[in-house]
PQR file with spaces between the fields and no chain letter, atoms N, CA, C, O and H, PARSE charges and radii, in Angstrom:
ATOM       1  N    UNK     1       0.825   -1.192    0.000 -0.4000 1.5000
ATOM       2  CA   UNK     1       0.000    0.000    0.000 -0.0000 2.0000
ATOM       3  C    UNK     1       0.868    1.254    0.000  0.5500 1.7000
ATOM       4  O    UNK     1       0.579    2.204   -0.727 -0.5500 1.4000
ATOM       5  N    UNK     2       1.910    1.266    0.794 -0.4000 1.5000
ATOM       6  CA   UNK     2       2.783    2.435    0.869 -0.0000 2.0000
ATOM       7  C    UNK     2       3.413    2.729   -0.489  0.5500 1.7000
ATOM       8  O    UNK     2       3.557    3.891   -0.867 -0.5500 1.4000
ATOM       9  H    UNK     2       2.145    0.494    1.385  0.4000 1.0000
ATOM      10  N    UNK     3       3.788    1.684   -1.224 -0.4000 1.5000
ATOM      11  CA   UNK     3       4.376    1.856   -2.546 -0.0000 2.0000
ATOM      12  C    UNK     3       3.413    2.610   -3.468  0.5500 1.7000
ATOM      13  O    UNK     3       3.824    3.516   -4.193 -0.5500 1.4000
ATOM      14  H    UNK     3       3.671    0.740   -0.917  0.4000 1.0000
ATOM      15  N    UNK     4       2.151    2.239   -3.436 -0.4000 1.5000
ATOM      16  CA   UNK     4       1.153    2.906   -4.281 -0.0000 2.0000
ATOM      17  C    UNK     4       1.017    4.385   -3.910  0.5500 1.7000
ATOM      18  O    UNK     4       0.906    5.241   -4.787 -0.5500 1.4000
ATOM      19  H    UNK     4       1.817    1.503   -2.847  0.4000 1.0000
ATOM      20  N    UNK     5       1.026    4.674   -2.633 -0.4000 1.5000
ATOM      21  CA   UNK     5       0.915    6.063   -2.171 -0.0000 2.0000
ATOM      22  C    UNK     5       2.131    6.879   -2.624  0.5500 1.7000
ATOM      23  O    UNK     5       1.997    8.007   -3.097 -0.5500 1.4000
ATOM      24  H    UNK     5       1.116    3.979   -1.920  0.4000 1.0000
ATOM      25  N    UNK     6       3.318    6.285   -2.470 -0.4000 1.5000
ATOM      26  CA   UNK     6       4.533    6.982   -2.901 -0.0000 2.0000
ATOM      27  C    UNK     6       4.540    7.186   -4.402  0.5500 1.7000
ATOM      28  O    UNK     6       4.919    8.253   -4.886 -0.5500 1.4000
ATOM      29  H    UNK     6       3.427    5.368   -2.086  0.4000 1.0000
ATOM      30  N    UNK     7       4.126    6.180   -5.135 -0.4000 1.5000
ATOM      31  CA   UNK     7       4.080    6.286   -6.592 -0.0000 2.0000
ATOM      32  C    UNK     7       3.084    7.362   -7.016  0.5500 1.7000
ATOM      33  O    UNK     7       3.377    8.167   -7.899 -0.5500 1.4000
ATOM      34  H    UNK     7       3.818    5.313   -4.742  0.4000 1.0000
ATOM      35  N    UNK     8       1.929    7.377   -6.401 -0.4000 1.5000
ATOM      36  CA   UNK     8       0.917    8.390   -6.723 -0.0000 2.0000
ATOM      37  C    UNK     8       1.448    9.781   -6.421  0.5500 1.7000
ATOM      38  O    UNK     8       1.223   10.714   -7.192 -0.5500 1.4000
ATOM      39  H    UNK     8       1.691    6.722   -5.684  0.4000 1.0000
ATOM      40  N    UNK     9       2.153    9.928   -5.302 -0.4000 1.5000
ATOM      41  CA   UNK     9       2.734   11.229   -4.955 -0.0000 2.0000
ATOM      42  C    UNK     9       3.750   11.677   -5.984  0.5500 1.7000
ATOM      43  O    UNK     9       3.771   12.845   -6.373 -0.5500 1.4000
ATOM      44  H    UNK     9       2.336    9.170   -4.675  0.4000 1.0000
ATOM      45  N    UNK    10       4.587   10.761   -6.426 -0.4000 1.5000
ATOM      46  CA   UNK    10       5.582   11.101   -7.460 -0.0000 2.0000
ATOM      47  C    UNK    10       4.895   11.512   -8.762  0.5500 1.7000
ATOM      48  O    UNK    10       5.310   12.464   -9.422 -0.5500 1.4000
ATOM      49  H    UNK    10       4.570    9.812   -6.111  0.4000 1.0000
ATOM      50  N    UNK    11       3.858   10.794   -9.115 -0.4000 1.5000
ATOM      51  CA   UNK    11       3.141   11.124  -10.345 -0.0000 2.0000
ATOM      52  C    UNK    11       2.489   12.501  -10.253  0.5500 1.7000
ATOM      53  O    UNK    11       2.504   13.270  -11.215 -0.5500 1.4000
ATOM      54  H    UNK    11       3.521   10.020   -8.579  0.4000 1.0000
ATOM      55  N    UNK    12       1.918   12.804   -9.086 -0.4000 1.5000
ATOM      56  CA   UNK    12       1.299   14.124   -8.921 -0.0000 2.0000
ATOM      57  C    UNK    12       2.353   15.225   -9.021  0.5500 1.7000
ATOM      58  O    UNK    12       2.135   16.242   -9.679 -0.5500 1.4000
ATOM      59  H    UNK    12       1.906   12.180   -8.305  0.4000 1.0000
ATOM      60  N    UNK    13       3.489   15.020   -8.368 -0.4000 1.5000
ATOM      61  CA   UNK    13       4.555   16.020   -8.428 -0.0000 2.0000
ATOM      62  C    UNK    13       5.097   16.140   -9.844  0.5500 1.7000
ATOM      63  O    UNK    13       5.408   17.237  -10.306 -0.5500 1.4000
ATOM      64  H    UNK    13       3.666   14.194   -7.833  0.4000 1.0000
ATOM      65  N    UNK    14       5.209   15.002  -10.532 -0.4000 1.5000
ATOM      66  CA   UNK    14       5.679   15.019  -11.913 -0.0000 2.0000
ATOM      67  C    UNK    14       4.714   15.763  -12.820  0.5500 1.7000
ATOM      68  O    UNK    14       5.133   16.527  -13.690 -0.5500 1.4000
ATOM      69  H    UNK    14       4.956   14.110  -10.157  0.4000 1.0000
ATOM      70  N    UNK    15       3.432   15.542  -12.616 -0.4000 1.5000
ATOM      71  CA   UNK    15       2.418   16.233  -13.412 -0.0000 2.0000
ATOM      72  C    UNK    15       2.455   17.732  -13.135  0.5500 1.7000
ATOM      73  O    UNK    15       2.308   18.538  -14.053 -0.5500 1.4000
ATOM      74  H    UNK    15       3.092   14.922  -11.909  0.4000 1.0000
ATOM      75  N    UNK    16       2.649   18.106  -11.876 -0.4000 1.5000
ATOM      76  CA   UNK    16       2.745   19.522  -11.519 -0.0000 2.0000
ATOM      77  C    UNK    16       3.962   20.153  -12.187  0.5500 1.7000
ATOM      78  O    UNK    16       3.881   21.252  -12.737 -0.5500 1.4000
ATOM      79  H    UNK    16       2.769   17.451  -11.130  0.4000 1.0000
ATOM      80  N    UNK    17       5.084   19.450  -12.134 -0.4000 1.5000
ATOM      81  CA   UNK    17       6.288   19.943  -12.805 -0.0000 2.0000
ATOM      82  C    UNK    17       6.024   20.139  -14.294  0.5500 1.7000
ATOM      83  O    UNK    17       6.377   21.173  -14.861 -0.5500 1.4000
ATOM      84  H    UNK    17       5.150   18.557  -11.688  0.4000 1.0000
ATOM      85  N    UNK    18       5.404   19.148  -14.925 -0.4000 1.5000
ATOM      86  CA   UNK    18       5.123   19.243  -16.359 -0.0000 2.0000
ATOM      87  C    UNK    18       4.249   20.450  -16.679  0.5500 1.7000
ATOM      88  O    UNK    18       4.519   21.183  -17.630 -0.5500 1.4000
ATOM      89  H    UNK    18       5.117   18.308  -14.464  0.4000 1.0000
ATOM      90  N    UNK    19       3.210   20.653  -15.890 -0.4000 1.5000
ATOM      91  CA   UNK    19       2.319   21.800  -16.136 -0.0000 2.0000
ATOM      92  C    UNK    19       3.070   23.116  -15.985  0.5500 1.7000
ATOM      93  O    UNK    19       2.930   24.017  -16.811 -0.5500 1.4000
ATOM      94  H    UNK    19       2.991   20.057  -15.117  0.4000 1.0000
ATOM      95  N    UNK    20       3.867   23.221  -14.925 -0.4000 1.5000
ATOM      96  CA   UNK    20       4.611   24.465  -14.708 -0.0000 2.0000
ATOM      97  C    UNK    20       5.655   24.685  -15.794  0.5500 1.7000
ATOM      98  O    UNK    20       5.842   25.810  -16.258 -0.5500 1.4000
ATOM      99  H    UNK    20       3.980   22.489  -14.254  0.4000 1.0000
ATOM     100  N    UNK    21       6.330   23.627  -16.200 -0.4000 1.5000
ATOM     101  CA   UNK    21       7.348   23.748  -17.241 -0.0000 2.0000
ATOM     102  C    UNK    21       6.722   24.203  -18.559  0.5500 1.7000
ATOM     103  O    UNK    21       7.210   25.137  -19.195 -0.5500 1.4000
ATOM     104  H    UNK    21       6.178   22.713  -15.823  0.4000 1.0000
ATOM     105  N    UNK    22       5.650   23.543  -18.960 -0.4000 1.5000
ATOM     106  CA   UNK    22       4.999   23.886  -20.232 -0.0000 2.0000
ATOM     107  C    UNK    22       4.408   25.287  -20.158  0.5500 1.7000
ATOM     108  O    UNK    22       4.463   26.032  -21.137 -0.5500 1.4000
ATOM     109  H    UNK    22       5.254   22.783  -18.444  0.4000 1.0000
ATOM     110  N    UNK    23       3.847   25.652  -19.022 -0.4000 1.5000
ATOM     111  CA   UNK    23       3.319   27.006  -18.865 -0.0000 2.0000
ATOM     112  C    UNK    23       4.439   28.038  -19.022  0.5500 1.7000
ATOM     113  O    UNK    23       4.253   29.066  -19.674 -0.5500 1.4000
ATOM     114  H    UNK    23       3.802   25.047  -18.227  0.4000 1.0000
ATOM     115  N    UNK    24       5.581   27.766  -18.434 -0.4000 1.5000
ATOM     116  CA   UNK    24       6.725   28.669  -18.571 -0.0000 2.0000
ATOM     117  C    UNK    24       7.208   28.771  -20.006  0.5500 1.7000
ATOM     118  O    UNK    24       7.573   29.851  -20.470 -0.5500 1.4000
ATOM     119  H    UNK    24       5.732   26.931  -17.905  0.4000 1.0000
ATOM     120  N    UNK    25       7.208   27.649  -20.708 -0.4000 1.5000
ATOM     121  CA   UNK    25       7.615   27.669  -22.110 -0.0000 2.0000
ATOM     122  C    UNK    25       6.633   28.498  -22.948  0.5500 1.7000
ATOM     123  O    UNK    25       7.044   29.287  -23.799 -0.5500 1.4000
ATOM     124  H    UNK    25       6.911   26.772  -20.332  0.4000 1.0000
ATOM     125  N    UNK    26       5.346   28.311  -22.701 -0.4000 1.5000
ATOM     126  CA   UNK    26       4.339   29.067  -23.450 -0.0000 2.0000
ATOM     127  C    UNK    26       4.468   30.566  -23.158  0.5500 1.7000
ATOM     128  O    UNK    26       4.441   31.385  -24.077 -0.5500 1.4000
ATOM     129  H    UNK    26       5.012   27.670  -22.010  0.4000 1.0000
ATOM     130  N    UNK    27       4.607   30.919  -21.884 -0.4000 1.5000
ATOM     131  CA   UNK    27       4.741   32.338  -21.535 -0.0000 2.0000
ATOM     132  C    UNK    27       6.019   32.930  -22.117  0.5500 1.7000
ATOM     133  O    UNK    27       6.023   34.075  -22.570 -0.5500 1.4000
ATOM     134  H    UNK    27       4.628   30.255  -21.137  0.4000 1.0000
ATOM     135  N    UNK    28       7.084   32.171  -22.107 -0.4000 1.5000
ATOM     136  CA   UNK    28       8.339   32.646  -22.692 -0.0000 2.0000
ATOM     137  C    UNK    28       8.221   32.876  -24.188  0.5500 1.7000
ATOM     138  O    UNK    28       8.754   33.853  -24.714 -0.5500 1.4000
ATOM     139  H    UNK    28       7.081   31.242  -21.739  0.4000 1.0000
ATOM     140  N    UNK    29       7.530   31.988  -24.867 -0.4000 1.5000
ATOM     141  CA   UNK    29       7.344   32.169  -26.308 -0.0000 2.0000
ATOM     142  C    UNK    29       6.393   33.331  -26.604  0.5500 1.7000
ATOM     143  O    UNK    29       6.571   34.036  -27.598 -0.5500 1.4000
ATOM     144  H    UNK    29       7.097   31.195  -24.439  0.4000 1.0000
ATOM     145  N    UNK    30       5.395   33.534  -25.757 -0.4000 1.5000
ATOM     146  CA   UNK    30       4.515   34.698  -25.932 -0.0000 2.0000
ATOM     147  C    UNK    30       5.337   35.983  -25.844  0.5500 1.7000
ATOM     148  O    UNK    30       5.175   36.885  -26.665 -0.5500 1.4000
ATOM     149  H    UNK    30       5.251   32.961  -24.950  0.4000 1.0000
ATOM     150  N    UNK    31       6.205   36.062  -24.864 -0.4000 1.5000
ATOM     151  CA   UNK    31       7.043   37.248  -24.694 -0.0000 2.0000
ATOM     152  C    UNK    31       7.994   37.415  -25.871  0.5500 1.7000
ATOM     153  O    UNK    31       8.205   38.531  -26.347 -0.5500 1.4000
ATOM     154  H    UNK    31       6.337   35.329  -24.197  0.4000 1.0000
ATOM     155  N    UNK    32       8.568   36.316  -26.339 -0.4000 1.5000
ATOM     156  CA   UNK    32       9.491   36.383  -27.476 -0.0000 2.0000
ATOM     157  C    UNK    32       8.773   36.853  -28.733  0.5500 1.7000
ATOM     158  O    UNK    32       9.312   37.659  -29.491 -0.5500 1.4000
ATOM     159  H    UNK    32       8.397   35.410  -25.952  0.4000 1.0000
ATOM     160  N    UNK    33       7.564   36.355  -28.957 -0.4000 1.5000
ATOM     161  CA   UNK    33       6.802   36.779  -30.140 -0.0000 2.0000
ATOM     162  C    UNK    33       6.515   38.274  -30.057  0.5500 1.7000
ATOM     163  O    UNK    33       6.668   38.984  -31.051 -0.5500 1.4000
ATOM     164  H    UNK    33       7.127   35.700  -28.341  0.4000 1.0000
ATOM     165  N    UNK    34       6.104   38.762  -28.894 -0.4000 1.5000
ATOM     166  CA   UNK    34       5.846   40.203  -28.749 -0.0000 2.0000
ATOM     167  C    UNK    34       7.102   41.015  -29.023  0.5500 1.7000
ATOM     168  O    UNK    34       7.047   42.028  -29.720 -0.5500 1.4000
ATOM     169  H    UNK    34       5.980   38.186  -28.087  0.4000 1.0000
ATOM     170  N    UNK    35       8.221   40.582  -28.487 -0.4000 1.5000
ATOM     171  CA   UNK    35       9.486   41.286  -28.680 -0.0000 2.0000
ATOM     172  C    UNK    35       9.890   41.305  -30.152  0.5500 1.7000
ATOM     173  O    UNK    35      10.262   42.353  -30.682 -0.5500 1.4000
ATOM     174  H    UNK    35       8.265   39.759  -27.921  0.4000 1.0000
ATOM     175  N    UNK    36       9.818   40.172  -30.801 -0.4000 1.5000
ATOM     176  CA   UNK    36      10.222   40.095  -32.202 -0.0000 2.0000
ATOM     177  C    UNK    36       9.241   40.835  -33.105  0.5500 1.7000
ATOM     178  O    UNK    36       9.653   41.420  -34.106 -0.5500 1.4000
ATOM     179  H    UNK    36       9.515   39.321  -30.371  0.4000 1.0000
ATOM     180  N    UNK    37       7.949   40.821  -32.772 -0.4000 1.5000
ATOM     181  CA   UNK    37       6.979   41.603  -33.543 -0.0000 2.0000
ATOM     182  C    UNK    37       7.293   43.086  -33.437  0.5500 1.7000
ATOM     183  O    UNK    37       7.246   43.813  -34.430 -0.5500 1.4000
ATOM     184  H    UNK    37       7.614   40.345  -31.959  0.4000 1.0000
ATOM     185  N    UNK    38       7.608   43.523  -32.244 -0.4000 1.5000
ATOM     186  CA   UNK    38       7.947   44.929  -32.028 -0.0000 2.0000
ATOM     187  C    UNK    38       9.176   45.317  -32.855  0.5500 1.7000
ATOM     188  O    UNK    38       9.193   46.370  -33.493 -0.5500 1.4000
ATOM     189  H    UNK    38       7.646   42.933  -31.438  0.4000 1.0000
ATOM     190  N    UNK    39      10.180   44.484  -32.840 -0.4000 1.5000
ATOM     191  CA   UNK    39      11.400   44.776  -33.600 -0.0000 2.0000
ATOM     192  C    UNK    39      11.133   44.729  -35.099  0.5500 1.7000
ATOM     193  O    UNK    39      11.635   45.572  -35.842 -0.5500 1.4000
ATOM     194  H    UNK    39      10.166   43.629  -32.322  0.4000 1.0000
ATOM     195  N    UNK    40      10.351   43.753  -35.551 -0.4000 1.5000
ATOM     196  CA   UNK    40      10.058   43.617  -36.981 -0.0000 2.0000
ATOM     197  C    UNK    40       9.267   44.816  -37.496  0.5500 1.7000
ATOM     198  O    UNK    40       9.433   45.224  -38.645 -0.5500 1.4000
ATOM     199  H    UNK    40       9.943   43.068  -34.948  0.4000 1.0000
ATOM     200  N    UNK    41       8.409   45.379  -36.651 -0.4000 1.5000
ATOM     201  CA   UNK    41       7.551   46.475  -37.089 -0.0000 2.0000
ATOM     202  C    UNK    41       8.192   47.845  -36.887  0.5500 1.7000
ATOM     203  O    UNK    41       7.953   48.761  -37.673 -0.5500 1.4000
ATOM     204  H    UNK    41       8.274   45.047  -35.717  0.4000 1.0000
ATOM     205  N    UNK    42       8.995   47.990  -35.855 -0.4000 1.5000
ATOM     206  CA   UNK    42       9.463   49.337  -35.559 -0.0000 2.0000
ATOM     207  C    UNK    42      10.938   49.463  -35.260  0.5500 1.7000
ATOM     208  O    UNK    42      11.394   50.499  -34.776 -0.5500 1.4000
ATOM     209  H    UNK    42       9.189   47.245  -35.216  0.4000 1.0000
ATOM     210  N    UNK    43      11.693   48.404  -35.549 -0.4000 1.5000
ATOM     211  CA   UNK    43      13.121   48.473  -35.260 -0.0000 2.0000
ATOM     212  C    UNK    43      13.841   49.446  -36.176  0.5500 1.7000
ATOM     213  O    UNK    43      13.443   49.653  -37.322 -0.5500 1.4000
ATOM     214  H    UNK    43      11.322   47.562  -35.943  0.4000 1.0000
ATOM     215  N    UNK    44      14.885   50.028  -35.663 -0.4000 1.5000
ATOM     216  CA   UNK    44      15.641   51.011  -36.462 -0.0000 2.0000
ATOM     217  C    UNK    44      16.652   50.358  -37.390  0.5500 1.7000
ATOM     218  O    UNK    44      16.994   50.919  -38.431 -0.5500 1.4000
ATOM     219  H    UNK    44      15.208   49.859  -34.731  0.4000 1.0000
ATOM     220  N    UNK    45      17.127   49.192  -37.025 -0.4000 1.5000
ATOM     221  CA   UNK    45      18.134   48.519  -37.842 -0.0000 2.0000
ATOM     222  C    UNK    45      17.472   47.609  -38.876  0.5500 1.7000
ATOM     223  O    UNK    45      16.742   46.688  -38.510 -0.5500 1.4000
ATOM     224  H    UNK    45      16.850   48.736  -36.180  0.4000 1.0000
ATOM     225  N    UNK    46      17.720   47.856  -40.156 -0.4000 1.5000
ATOM     226  CA   UNK    46      17.141   46.982  -41.187 -0.0000 2.0000
ATOM     227  C    UNK    46      17.574   45.519  -41.021  0.5500 1.7000
ATOM     228  O    UNK    46      16.787   44.604  -41.263 -0.5500 1.4000
ATOM     229  H    UNK    46      18.313   48.605  -40.453  0.4000 1.0000
ATOM     230  N    UNK    47      18.810   45.309  -40.614 -0.4000 1.5000
ATOM     231  CA   UNK    47      19.303   43.949  -40.428 -0.0000 2.0000
ATOM     232  C    UNK    47      18.536   43.231  -39.315  0.5500 1.7000
ATOM     233  O    UNK    47      18.154   42.071  -39.471 -0.5500 1.4000
ATOM     234  H    UNK    47      19.449   46.052  -40.417  0.4000 1.0000
ATOM     235  N    UNK    48      18.310   43.922  -38.188 -0.4000 1.5000
ATOM     236  CA   UNK    48      17.565   43.314  -37.084 -0.0000 2.0000
ATOM     237  C    UNK    48      16.088   43.137  -37.430  0.5500 1.7000
ATOM     238  O    UNK    48      15.476   42.143  -37.041 -0.5500 1.4000
ATOM     239  H    UNK    48      18.620   44.864  -38.061  0.4000 1.0000
ATOM     240  N    UNK    49      15.518   44.087  -38.152 -0.4000 1.5000
ATOM     241  CA   UNK    49      14.124   43.932  -38.592 -0.0000 2.0000
ATOM     242  C    UNK    49      13.992   42.678  -39.450  0.5500 1.7000
ATOM     243  O    UNK    49      13.065   41.889  -39.269 -0.5500 1.4000
ATOM     244  H    UNK    49      16.015   44.895  -38.467  0.4000 1.0000
ATOM     245  N    UNK    50      14.918   42.499  -40.377 -0.4000 1.5000
ATOM     246  CA   UNK    50      14.892   41.335  -41.262 -0.0000 2.0000
ATOM     247  C    UNK    50      15.040   40.040  -40.456  0.5500 1.7000
ATOM     248  O    UNK    50      14.332   39.063  -40.701 -0.5500 1.4000
ATOM     249  H    UNK    50      15.672   43.140  -40.524  0.4000 1.0000
ATOM     250  N    UNK    51      15.964   40.046  -39.498 -0.4000 1.5000
ATOM     251  CA   UNK    51      16.157   38.870  -38.648 -0.0000 2.0000
ATOM     252  C    UNK    51      14.885   38.551  -37.876  0.5500 1.7000
ATOM     253  O    UNK    51      14.464   37.395  -37.821 -0.5500 1.4000
ATOM     254  H    UNK    51      16.539   40.839  -39.300  0.4000 1.0000
ATOM     255  N    UNK    52      14.272   39.564  -37.284 -0.4000 1.5000
ATOM     256  CA   UNK    52      13.050   39.366  -36.499 -0.0000 2.0000
ATOM     257  C    UNK    52      11.919   38.838  -37.380  0.5500 1.7000
ATOM     258  O    UNK    52      11.184   37.936  -36.977 -0.5500 1.4000
ATOM     259  H    UNK    52      14.614   40.503  -37.329  0.4000 1.0000
ATOM     260  N    UNK    53      11.781   39.399  -38.578 -0.4000 1.5000
ATOM     261  CA   UNK    53      10.735   38.935  -39.499 -0.0000 2.0000
ATOM     262  C    UNK    53      10.934   37.466  -39.854  0.5500 1.7000
ATOM     263  O    UNK    53       9.968   36.709  -39.950 -0.5500 1.4000
ATOM     264  H    UNK    53      12.378   40.131  -38.905  0.4000 1.0000
ATOM     265  N    UNK    54      12.178   37.069  -40.046 -0.4000 1.5000
ATOM     266  CA   UNK    54      12.460   35.678  -40.393 -0.0000 2.0000
ATOM     267  C    UNK    54      12.249   34.719  -39.237  0.5500 1.7000
ATOM     268  O    UNK    54      11.877   33.564  -39.444 -0.5500 1.4000
ATOM     269  H    UNK    54      12.963   37.683  -39.968  0.4000 1.0000
ATOM     270  N    UNK    55      12.483   35.189  -38.026 -0.4000 1.5000
ATOM     271  CA   UNK    55      12.353   34.320  -36.851 -0.0000 2.0000
ATOM     272  C    UNK    55      10.907   34.185  -36.381  0.5500 1.7000
ATOM     273  O    UNK    55      10.561   33.197  -35.733 -0.5500 1.4000
ATOM     274  H    UNK    55      12.785   36.128  -37.858  0.4000 1.0000
ATOM     275  N    UNK    56      10.071   35.149  -36.696 -0.4000 1.5000
ATOM     276  CA   UNK    56       8.694   35.133  -36.182 -0.0000 2.0000
ATOM     277  C    UNK    56       7.905   33.872  -36.556  0.5500 1.7000
ATOM     278  O    UNK    56       7.233   33.322  -35.683 -0.5500 1.4000
ATOM     279  H    UNK    56      10.352   35.951  -37.223  0.4000 1.0000
ATOM     280  N    UNK    57       7.947   33.392  -37.779 -0.4000 1.5000
ATOM     281  CA   UNK    57       7.176   32.172  -38.080 -0.0000 2.0000
ATOM     282  C    UNK    57       7.590   30.980  -37.218  0.5500 1.7000
ATOM     283  O    UNK    57       6.748   30.178  -36.816 -0.5500 1.4000
ATOM     284  H    UNK    57       8.492   33.839  -38.488  0.4000 1.0000
ATOM     285  N    UNK    58       8.864   30.869  -36.940 -0.4000 1.5000
ATOM     286  CA   UNK    58       9.350   29.768  -36.109 -0.0000 2.0000
ATOM     287  C    UNK    58       8.882   29.954  -34.670  0.5500 1.7000
ATOM     288  O    UNK    58       8.407   29.005  -34.045 -0.5500 1.4000
ATOM     289  H    UNK    58       9.549   31.522  -37.266  0.4000 1.0000
ATOM     290  N    UNK    59       9.013   31.166  -34.140 -0.4000 1.5000
ATOM     291  CA   UNK    59       8.566   31.440  -32.775 -0.0000 2.0000
ATOM     292  C    UNK    59       7.072   31.210  -32.624  0.5500 1.7000
ATOM     293  O    UNK    59       6.624   30.655  -31.621 -0.5500 1.4000
ATOM     294  H    UNK    59       9.399   31.937  -34.648  0.4000 1.0000
ATOM     295  N    UNK    60       6.304   31.633  -33.611 -0.4000 1.5000
ATOM     296  CA   UNK    60       4.852   31.429  -33.555 -0.0000 2.0000
ATOM     297  C    UNK    60       4.501   29.947  -33.599  0.5500 1.7000
ATOM     298  O    UNK    60       3.587   29.503  -32.905 -0.5500 1.4000
ATOM     299  H    UNK    60       6.668   32.084  -34.426  0.4000 1.0000
ATOM     300  N    UNK    61       5.221   29.186  -34.407 -0.4000 1.5000
ATOM     301  CA   UNK    61       4.978   27.738  -34.463 -0.0000 2.0000
ATOM     302  C    UNK    61       5.299   27.100  -33.113  0.5500 1.7000
ATOM     303  O    UNK    61       4.536   26.265  -32.627 -0.5500 1.4000
ATOM     304  H    UNK    61       5.964   29.547  -34.970  0.4000 1.0000
ATOM     305  N    UNK    62       6.419   27.485  -32.507 -0.4000 1.5000
ATOM     306  CA   UNK    62       6.776   26.948  -31.200 -0.0000 2.0000
ATOM     307  C    UNK    62       5.719   27.327  -30.162  0.5500 1.7000
ATOM     308  O    UNK    62       5.365   26.516  -29.306 -0.5500 1.4000
ATOM     309  H    UNK    62       7.039   28.163  -32.902  0.4000 1.0000
ATOM     310  N    UNK    63       5.222   28.550  -30.240 -0.4000 1.5000
ATOM     311  CA   UNK    63       4.173   28.986  -29.313 -0.0000 2.0000
ATOM     312  C    UNK    63       2.912   28.142  -29.497  0.5500 1.7000
ATOM     313  O    UNK    63       2.305   27.711  -28.516 -0.5500 1.4000
ATOM     314  H    UNK    63       5.510   29.209  -30.935  0.4000 1.0000
ATOM     315  N    UNK    64       2.521   27.907  -30.732 -0.4000 1.5000
ATOM     316  CA   UNK    64       1.334   27.066  -30.978 -0.0000 2.0000
ATOM     317  C    UNK    64       1.520   25.667  -30.395  0.5500 1.7000
ATOM     318  O    UNK    64       0.591   25.107  -29.813 -0.5500 1.4000
ATOM     319  H    UNK    64       3.014   28.257  -31.529  0.4000 1.0000
ATOM     320  N    UNK    65       2.700   25.112  -30.548 -0.4000 1.5000
ATOM     321  CA   UNK    65       2.977   23.777  -30.004 -0.0000 2.0000
ATOM     322  C    UNK    65       2.901   23.796  -28.475  0.5500 1.7000
ATOM     323  O    UNK    65       2.297   22.910  -27.870 -0.5500 1.4000
ATOM     324  H    UNK    65       3.454   25.568  -31.022  0.4000 1.0000
ATOM     325  N    UNK    66       3.511   24.801  -27.857 -0.4000 1.5000
ATOM     326  CA   UNK    66       3.499   24.897  -26.397 -0.0000 2.0000
ATOM     327  C    UNK    66       2.069   25.077  -25.885  0.5500 1.7000
ATOM     328  O    UNK    66       1.692   24.494  -24.869 -0.5500 1.4000
ATOM     329  H    UNK    66       4.001   25.520  -28.348  0.4000 1.0000
ATOM     330  N    UNK    67       1.281   25.879  -26.586 -0.4000 1.5000
ATOM     331  CA   UNK    67      -0.114   26.077  -26.173 -0.0000 2.0000
ATOM     332  C    UNK    67      -0.922   24.798  -26.326  0.5500 1.7000
ATOM     333  O    UNK    67      -1.774   24.499  -25.489 -0.5500 1.4000
ATOM     334  H    UNK    67       1.587   26.352  -27.412  0.4000 1.0000
ATOM     335  N    UNK    68      -0.665   24.046  -27.380 -0.4000 1.5000
ATOM     336  CA   UNK    68      -1.375   22.779  -27.582 -0.0000 2.0000
ATOM     337  C    UNK    68      -1.037   21.793  -26.467  0.5500 1.7000
ATOM     338  O    UNK    68      -1.920   21.107  -25.951 -0.5500 1.4000
ATOM     339  H    UNK    68       0.027   24.289  -28.060  0.4000 1.0000
ATOM     340  N    UNK    69       0.225   21.724  -26.102 -0.4000 1.5000
ATOM     341  CA   UNK    69       0.625   20.834  -25.011 -0.0000 2.0000
ATOM     342  C    UNK    69      -0.006   21.302  -23.699  0.5500 1.7000
ATOM     343  O    UNK    69      -0.480   20.491  -22.904 -0.5500 1.4000
ATOM     344  H    UNK    69       0.941   22.281  -26.521  0.4000 1.0000
ATOM     345  N    UNK    70      -0.004   22.616  -23.484 -0.4000 1.5000
ATOM     346  CA   UNK    70      -0.588   23.171  -22.260 -0.0000 2.0000
ATOM     347  C    UNK    70      -2.061   22.805  -22.152  0.5500 1.7000
ATOM     348  O    UNK    70      -2.541   22.457  -21.073 -0.5500 1.4000
ATOM     349  H    UNK    70       0.381   23.275  -24.130  0.4000 1.0000
ATOM     350  N    UNK    71      -2.774   22.883  -23.262 -0.4000 1.5000
ATOM     351  CA   UNK    71      -4.206   22.515  -23.250 -0.0000 2.0000
ATOM     352  C    UNK    71      -4.378   21.016  -22.957  0.5500 1.7000
ATOM     353  O    UNK    71      -5.294   20.613  -22.240 -0.5500 1.4000
ATOM     354  H    UNK    71      -2.384   23.165  -24.138  0.4000 1.0000
ATOM     355  N    UNK    72      -3.476   20.200  -23.528 -0.4000 1.5000
ATOM     356  CA   UNK    72      -3.586   18.755  -23.355 -0.0000 2.0000
ATOM     357  C    UNK    72      -3.334   18.307  -21.922  0.5500 1.7000
ATOM     358  O    UNK    72      -4.020   17.417  -21.420 -0.5500 1.4000
ATOM     359  H    UNK    72      -2.732   20.528  -24.110  0.4000 1.0000
ATOM     360  N    UNK    73      -2.368   18.910  -21.269 -0.4000 1.5000
ATOM     361  CA   UNK    73      -2.022   18.435  -19.924 -0.0000 2.0000
ATOM     362  C    UNK    73      -2.734   19.216  -18.824  0.5500 1.7000
ATOM     363  O    UNK    73      -2.655   18.865  -17.647 -0.5500 1.4000
ATOM     364  H    UNK    73      -1.811   19.633  -21.677  0.4000 1.0000
ATOM     365  N    UNK    74      -3.425   20.274  -19.220 -0.4000 1.5000
ATOM     366  CA   UNK    74      -4.226   21.012  -18.248 -0.0000 2.0000
ATOM     367  C    UNK    74      -3.407   21.876  -17.397  0.5500 1.7000
ATOM     368  O    UNK    74      -3.936   22.565  -16.525 -0.5500 1.4000
ATOM     369  H    UNK    74      -3.490   20.559  -20.176  0.4000 1.0000
């Protein structure tokens, strides 16, 4: 019986870790998308604007993936 209780506790802690980790990844990507959008739209350096424009599709895709995982694991 004790083994089951310990295992359940580990699973709960693991699930909590997973939720917090994925939430942090999603929030980090949200912030990155905002930052890169700002630079792409109003940056003074043409080189950095171009870099930001090129990176945005990848960042948005990563954000969509993180949000999908977040929805799945609750």
